[in-house]
C-alpha positions as a Python dict, from the first residue, in 0.01 Angstrom:
ca = {
    (1, 'M'): (0, 0, 0),
    (2, 'P'): (-291, -247, -1),
    (3, 'V'): (-462, -108, 313),
    (4, 'E'): (-528, 258, 382),
    (5, 'F'): (-681, 344, 718),
    (6, 'R'): (-885, 662, 729),
    (7, 'K'): (-1092, 822, 1005),
    (8, 'R'): (-1418, 650, 915),
    (9, 'S'): (-1323, 395, 655),
    (10, 'V'): (-1059, 151, 543),
    (11, 'V'): (-969, 114, 176),
    (12, 'L'): (-847, -226, 56),
    (13, 'R'): (-686, -232, -287),
    (14, 'D'): (-491, -464, -515),
    (15, 'H'): (-360, -771, -327),
    (16, 'V'): (-443, -771, 45),
    (17, 'T'): (-218, -1029, 211),
    (18, 'V'): (-221, -1217, 539),
    (19, 'E'): (10, -954, 688),
    (20, 'E'): (-279, -704, 687),
    (21, 'A'): (-526, -925, 879),
    (22, 'E'): (-422, -826, 1231),
    (23, 'S'): (-418, -451, 1165),
    (24, 'L'): (-750, -477, 979),
    (25, 'L'): (-908, -657, 1274),
    (26, 'S'): (-767, -405, 1519),
    (27, 'W'): (-896, -109, 1316),
    (28, 'L'): (-1243, -264, 1282),
    (29, 'Q'): (-1257, -327, 1658),
    (30, 'D'): (-1153, 33, 1729),
    (31, 'H'): (-1403, 167, 1471),
    (32, 'P'): (-1722, -40, 1509),
    (33, 'R'): (-1906, 193, 1270),
    (34, 'G'): (-1619, 204, 1023),
    (35, 'Q'): (-1686, 130, 659),
    (36, 'V'): (-1488, -77, 411),
    (37, 'N'): (-1414, 24, 52),
    (38, 'L'): (-1318, -274, -166),
    (39, 'K'): (-1363, -114, -508),
    (40, 'H'): (-1004, -169, -624),
    (41, 'C'): (-936, -490, -430),
    (42, 'R'): (-836, -774, -662),
    (43, 'H'): (-728, -1037, -409),
    (44, 'L'): (-820, -1078, -43),
    (45, 'H'): (-630, -1333, 164),
    (46, 'T'): (-866, -1571, 343),
    (47, 'A'): (-744, -1444, 683),
    (48, 'C'): (-867, -1095, 586),
    (49, 'L'): (-1191, -1242, 455),
    (50, 'Q'): (-1239, -1413, 792),
    (51, 'V'): (-1184, -1080, 966),
    (52, 'L'): (-1458, -925, 752),
    (53, 'L'): (-1690, -1219, 813),
    (54, 'A'): (-1635, -1198, 1190),
    (55, 'A'): (-1653, -819, 1223),
    (56, 'R'): (-1936, -777, 970),
    (57, 'P'): (-1852, -415, 891),
    (58, 'S'): (-2050, -193, 661),
    (59, 'I'): (-1921, -248, 307),
    (60, 'R'): (-1929, 95, 147),
    (61, 'V'): (-1814, -16, -199),
    (62, 'M'): (-1798, -374, -324),
    (63, 'P'): (-1508, -482, -549),
    (64, 'T'): (-1537, -447, -924),
    (65, 'D'): (-1370, -788, -965),
    (66, 'P'): (-1668, -1023, -1023),
    (67, 'D'): (-1515, -1331, -857),
    (68, 'L'): (-1414, -1147, -542),
    (69, 'R'): (-1749, -971, -536),
    (70, 'R'): (-1932, -1307, -531),
    (71, 'W'): (-1727, -1421, -230),
    (72, 'L'): (-1794, -1099, -43),
    (73, 'E'): (-2166, -1103, -113),
    (74, 'T'): (-2182, -1369, 159),
    (75, 'L'): (-2147, -1079, 403),
    (76, 'G'): (-2504, -989, 318),
    (77, 'P'): (-2651, -640, 336),
    (78, 'S'): (-2431, -381, 500),
}
């Protein structure tokens, strides 16, 4: 399961596809102080990236994948 919703955070891991974009957006809207853990995320569909760019959530843990990390650093400080 690439997306795991918790009380105060959402964990994105492995390959997060376009199918997760709507539920990710909904969760972030319902949890404006929610945090995102991307440590084990290896691929993030651009629709999900757009959700993160629009919602600007607090990124609790950046991905270990260096290429994905560079893309997500555009979110700036969390």
